C-alpha positions as CSV (number, residue, x, y, z in Angstrom):
1,M,24.5,-80.8,-39.2
2,G,20.9,-79.6,-39.0
3,L,18.7,-78.3,-41.7
4,P,20.1,-77.3,-45.1
5,L,19.9,-73.6,-45.6
6,F,19.4,-71.5,-48.7
7,L,18.2,-68.0,-48.1
8,G,18.8,-66.6,-51.6
9,H,18.4,-62.8,-51.6
10,I,17.9,-61.5,-48.1
11,P,15.4,-58.6,-48.2
12,R,16.3,-55.4,-46.6
13,F,13.6,-54.2,-44.2
14,T,13.7,-50.9,-42.3
15,R,13.1,-50.7,-38.6
16,Q,9.8,-49.1,-39.4
17,E,8.7,-52.0,-41.6
18,I,9.8,-54.5,-39.0
19,D,7.9,-52.7,-36.4
20,A,4.8,-52.5,-38.5
21,A,5.1,-56.3,-39.3
22,L,5.4,-56.9,-35.6
23,E,2.3,-54.9,-34.9
24,E,0.3,-56.6,-37.8
25,D,1.8,-60.0,-37.4
26,D,2.8,-59.8,-41.0
27,R,4.4,-63.3,-41.3
28,E,5.8,-62.7,-44.7
29,V,8.1,-59.9,-43.4
30,L,8.6,-61.6,-39.9
31,L,10.0,-64.7,-41.6
32,F,13.1,-62.7,-42.7
33,A,13.0,-59.8,-40.3
34,G,15.7,-61.1,-38.0
35,I,18.0,-62.2,-40.7
36,S,17.4,-59.0,-42.7
37,S,18.3,-57.0,-39.5
38,A,21.3,-59.2,-38.8
39,T,22.7,-58.7,-42.3
40,H,21.9,-55.0,-42.8
41,E,21.5,-53.4,-39.4
42,A,24.6,-52.0,-37.8
43,D,23.1,-51.9,-34.4
44,W,23.7,-55.5,-33.1
45,K,21.7,-54.9,-29.8
46,Y,18.6,-53.8,-31.7
47,T,18.9,-57.0,-33.9
48,Q,19.5,-59.3,-30.9
49,D,16.5,-57.9,-29.1
50,L,14.4,-58.3,-32.2
51,C,15.5,-61.9,-32.4
52,L,14.6,-62.6,-28.9
53,R,11.2,-61.1,-29.5
54,L,10.7,-63.1,-32.7
55,Y,11.6,-66.2,-30.9
56,E,8.3,-65.9,-28.9
57,H,6.3,-66.1,-32.1
58,P,4.0,-69.2,-32.6
59,N,5.3,-69.8,-36.1
60,K,8.1,-72.4,-36.0
61,T,9.9,-70.9,-39.1
62,I,9.9,-67.5,-37.6
63,R,11.3,-68.9,-34.4
64,G,13.9,-70.9,-36.3
65,N,15.0,-68.0,-38.3
66,A,15.3,-65.8,-35.2
67,V,17.8,-68.3,-33.8
68,L,19.7,-68.3,-37.1
69,A,19.7,-64.6,-37.1
70,L,21.5,-64.7,-33.7
71,T,24.2,-66.6,-35.4
72,T,24.5,-64.0,-38.2
73,V,24.8,-61.3,-35.5
74,A,27.7,-63.2,-33.9
75,L,29.4,-63.8,-37.3
76,Y,28.9,-60.1,-38.6
77,R,29.2,-58.1,-35.4
78,G,31.3,-60.3,-33.3
79,T,29.2,-59.9,-30.2
80,L,26.0,-61.0,-28.4
81,D,24.8,-60.4,-24.8
82,R,25.3,-63.9,-23.5
83,E,23.0,-63.3,-20.5
84,A,20.1,-62.4,-22.7
85,V,20.8,-65.0,-25.6
86,E,21.8,-68.1,-23.7
87,P,18.4,-68.8,-22.1
88,I,16.7,-68.5,-25.6
89,L,19.1,-70.9,-27.2
90,L,18.6,-73.4,-24.4
91,R,14.9,-73.0,-24.8
92,A,15.2,-73.5,-28.6
93,L,17.1,-76.8,-28.0
94,R,13.8,-78.0,-26.3
95,D,11.4,-76.5,-28.7
96,E,8.5,-78.6,-29.7
97,E,9.4,-78.3,-33.4
98,L,12.3,-80.2,-34.8
99,E,13.0,-77.3,-37.3
100,V,13.7,-75.0,-34.4
101,R,15.6,-77.6,-32.4
102,L,18.0,-78.3,-35.4
103,R,18.4,-74.5,-36.0
104,A,19.3,-74.2,-32.4
105,E,21.9,-76.9,-32.5
106,D,23.6,-75.2,-35.5
107,A,23.3,-71.8,-34.0
108,I,24.9,-72.9,-30.5
109,R,27.8,-74.6,-32.4
110,E,28.5,-71.6,-34.5
111,I,28.0,-69.1,-31.7
112,N,30.2,-71.1,-29.3
113,T,33.0,-71.2,-32.0
114,T,32.6,-67.6,-33.1
115,L,32.3,-66.0,-29.7
116,N,34.4,-68.7,-27.8
117,W,31.4,-69.6,-25.6
118,T,30.6,-73.1,-24.2
119,I,26.7,-73.1,-24.2
120,A,25.2,-76.6,-23.9
121,K,28.2,-78.5,-25.2
122,D,27.1,-81.5,-23.2
123,K,23.6,-81.3,-24.6
124,L,24.4,-81.2,-28.3
125,P,24.4,-84.4,-30.3
126,R,27.9,-85.3,-31.6
127,E,28.5,-84.2,-35.2
128,E,29.3,-87.0,-37.7
129,S,32.9,-86.9,-39.1
130,D,33.3,-86.5,-42.9
């Protein structure tokens, strides 16, 4: 498995707060914007598009959390637009930052299982057995 994860309480940000954070590059909000939206927003497409946008951020943790949030959308909403998401997940596997690559590996495994996809199966390291 990749990075350990403990999010604690996930803050609830409105679309207006997220839009303002994007405009102002408010990293404190952007760190959890995708995860907040994936957890609290009913519109999966809005959240997916937000995560794709957040993945373009220069901050590695914001990028990693955007990938993580895509997993949350798949788990909570049962859907993602594969055509839009797959290229980002594949890019994240090659990200310059280990944190993002590990999040991508975990996300791809979970999304593949949840949505019955087969993204990058040949590119993922084998998981160790318990």
